[in-house]
N, C-alpha and C positions, 0 to 999 in steps of 0.2 A: 499573390497572394504572398501571405506572411508564415513564420515560424515563431507563437508563442507561447515561449515558458520552456524546457529544459527536455519533455518530453516532443515535441517533437508536432504542436496542435498547427498546424496549418491554417491560416482564419485570410477569409475571401475579402474580408467587408475594413475597410479603413477605420472607420469612427470606434468599432469593435477590436481592431484591432488598439489602438491606442487605448482607448479604454484599461482591455485587461495587460498591457504594458504598463499601465499607470498604475494599477492596481497590486500589481508584482511589486512592483519601486518601493509600492508604501508598505506595503504586507512587510517584503527581508526589511524593511526602517524598522515594524514595527516589530521585527524576531530582531534584530539588533536593541535598541530600547529594551524587550520581557527579559533579557535576558541577563540583564548588566546586575553588578549587585557589583556591593560596598565592599565585599570582599575583591581584590582582583581575582585570586586564585578561585575562585566560586563562577568570578566572569569567564574567566578562561575554559576552566570545564565547562561550563554551559553553555557555551556559544566553539565548543568543537564542533561536532558535528554538525553545527549550525552553518557555519564556513564550511566542509567538509564539502555542502552545496546539495544536491537531494534535488528533486525534483519537481515538489511540491504541484505534488500535481492536487494536492487535499487540497491546496489555497484558488487552484484556480479552480477546478470546479465550481466554490464559493460563486467567484467576480464570476461566471456565467449565469451560473441560478439567477444573480445578483441580475443580471441584463433581463428578467421578463418584470421586473417591477421596479421601480428609482437603483440606478445603480450607484449611483455617491451617496447613496443616503448612507447615514451617521455606524449603523450599528458592522456594515456589510467588510472592512479590511479587518478591522480587532477581533471580529467573529472568524476572519481566515485564520487572521495567527494565532485565536485559540485551535486552532487544529490543529496550523500542522503544530505549533507544544506539543499537543497530547500527541500524536505522533511522535515528537522524537524525542516525546521522552521514556514513552513505551522500543523503542533503537538500544536506550540505554541499559535498561535493566533486559531485553532480547536475549543484549551481548554478550551478561553476564550469569546468563541463566543456559546460554547457545556454548558462550568461553568459546566467544572470537573471538582470531588479535586486528583480524580487519573491517574497517566499515568509509561504505563509498573513500573508498583509493590512500585512507589516511588508518595510522592506528586505534582501535575501537577508547571507546573511554579507559576498559579496567585491561586491556590491557596496560594505558601507556598509567594508572594512577590508583588501577587496581579496582576491586570490587565494590566496594564498600562505598567510596569513591563516586562510582557509574551508577548505585543504584541513591542516593543519594545526590544524583544528581538531577536524576528525575524524578527523584522528586519536587525536587527542586523549582519542575519544567512542570512541574501538574500543577502543583500553589501557584505558581505565575499565571497560568495558562485563567485558573479556579477567577483567580486576585480578577485579569481578563470582563472575563462573566459575568463578578458580580455587576459592570456597571452597566453588562444589557438584559436587562432584565432576571425574574424568579423562575417564568418561562423558557430560556434559553440556557438557566444554572440546571434548569428539571430534563430537560435531553441533552446536555453536557452526564450529567449522570447516569444518566439509562444509557446513553452507550460506552457510560465508560466501562461501565457493568457488565456490558454482553460482553470487551471485550477485556474481560481481565476470566469472564469467565470461556469465553472462546480456548484462551492460555490455558487457562484451570484445563478443558476441556484434553490437550494435543499434550498433558503434562500427563494427564489421566490414560490420556488409549482407549483406542475400540473399550464400553462395557463389550460383555460377551457375548457373542453371532451379533455383535455391530459391524453393516461390510463398513470393511477402513473408511471405501471409496468416499461411502456415507458423513461419517467421525469425519474426518479433514472438510469435509464439504460444509459442515456443521461446526469445525472448527475457525475455517472461512468469512463465514458468516460472520458469527462473533468481532474474530480480529482484525479484518481488514475491513467487511463489508460495512458495521457498525461508524466506524466515523467513514467512513465516505459518504454515507448515506447521507452524516448529520452535515456536511461537506455542503452537499448539495440542499439540505432543507436551510439550512441557517440561508446558505445565498437567498435559495426567493425568501425566504422569514420573514428577515433583515431586510430587500429592496418592501419590504408591504405587497411583494405578489400576493397573488386569490388564494384561494386553501386547496383550492383542485390544484392551484400549478404547484403546490406546497407538495403535498402528496404526490405528487405523479413525478416531482427529482427526487425524494425521498431514497423511493425506490427503483428512479433510477442509477440510484447514490450505489444504493445495496449491490444492484448483480453491476454495478458497472467496476467496484470494490475487488469483486470476488475476482472476474478478467483478470484486472492487473496486475493480481497475488498471481492466479492462474500465469500468470504472460509470462514470468516473473520462474512459476519453477523450469519454465518449461525453456527458455532465455540460459540458465544455469546451465542445462545441462549440451543446448543447439547451437551457444551462441562459441567462437573463438576470442573474441575479443572483449571486452572490462564494461559496455552498456549498461549489466548490469549493478554495476560499481561489485562487485566483484570480481575472485577469479573463479571462474567456469569452474562446475564440478564443487560448489565451495561446501553445498549441501546438500554432498552423499560422499567427501569425507569428513564433516559435524553429525552424518551416519541420520539425516534426516530425510524422511520419508512422506520424497513430495508425488506429486502428484501419476505420473509420468511410472518412478517404483512403483505405485500399490496401482497401478496398471498391470503395471510387472508382471508387479507378482500375482491378482490376481489369473490374465490370462498361462504366467506359469502353471498351478494350481485348477485349469479351469481346462485348460489342451496334455500334463502330463509330460511339455515336452522338457526331456533335457538335455538338451540345449540352454533352455527359459530357465530353469532352476538350477544350474552352475552359478547362471548369471545371476538368480535372486542369492548364491552360497556365495560369491565375490561383494556382493552389496554388504555381504553381516561383517565380513575381512575387516582389513590394519586396511584403509583403504587411506594412509598417513606413507607409504609407500607410493612415490609415483607413478612405480610402472605401472603397477596396478592398477593405481588412480584414472594412469592412460590409458588404457586397456577397457576396462571399467565405462568411461566416456563416449570408449569408441564403440561398443556394442553397441547401447544402447541410443546412440545418434542413430544405429542403425534398424534401430526397432521397432517395433510396428506402434507400442506404448506413446511412443512417444506425439503419436501423429495420433494418438485417442488425446493424446490429456493436449495437443493442438484443436484440436476439436470440439468440447469442452468449452477453452478458453473465447473456440468463437460461437461458443452459444452463448455462454453467458452474457458475452459483449451484441450480440443483435437480442437479447430475451433487452437490456438493458436500451437496446435503440429502439425497439415497441412502442417502449415503454410510454416513447416519446412523442408518441404517433398523435393525439389529440392539444400539441401545442403551436402553438398559430406560427406557421412559417417562418424566418429571419433568421440574422446573419449570427443568432446565439443559437436558436435548433439548430441550424448547421454546422457550429461550432461542435457543441454537443455532440450528438451524427462523430462528425471530424473526429471527435475525440477518444468516442467506440473503435476506428479507425487505429487512430492514434497503438491504444491498446494494446490493438489486435498486431500487428502491426512491432512490434517487442518481440510478439510470439513468430513471426515470420518466419 
């Protein structure tokens, strides 16, 4: 058994392992080429986050989905590059919106060069992704455009907040379907489609990707609170410090409202305070880690991962299906 990719996927089949490793290497080369510019400053800014690493979760899914057709088909690796470029571009924009100082253990682009350069660098990466897409055909362009619309809609919904009377948890999951689920769904879809897999397989892997993408983000939510390490690429409690209400916090608020517990209400009040104070931040983290809301968020992560796994049932047994099932386990393990 070998571990493939930074996410820690265990692969038992040597041929699949070799194919996937070779594919990921080709994706890295493609990313390097796609982020080059005739202007050295742009190259440096565009390659800043790419060189900082990352899980390459989306390209990995493209490569695994391609195993249900011809994994060596010419569109497979370029489509994997497209989804990762798109993901990278959104990170540049997200960091500006969140006023983040650190991403993947290095200074964020906005902290290093300012908001304008960060936004324009994200736009540059979107343009490069579109250039590659144009060679993959009009259907690929349409699919990417629809996914990008969903992604932006999710971001707008997050910024606008829940509408009057809407359950904040329901709203948050709607946001994740767009912001994260849409591009992971496209990863499964592109891999199957570019490899020439049957339409039924393309549909299955699209739906699988959507659910897995949500589980992946929810695992990050849990990890941000539960982990003492830097597994998430961010200092634990970063979302709390930035005032981002992720699923564990939303569950805490719901439980505080339902139970009327003074202790829960006090913790909710602390969360609205100035968490730039290290002592207060540590206290809030400690209490959240011991709160049932965190376990509830873990269970939600598991539920979405299990829904993703269930989608795979009609696929033929083999190394590729086992790897996709293993990807569900790898995602959940991060939140364990």
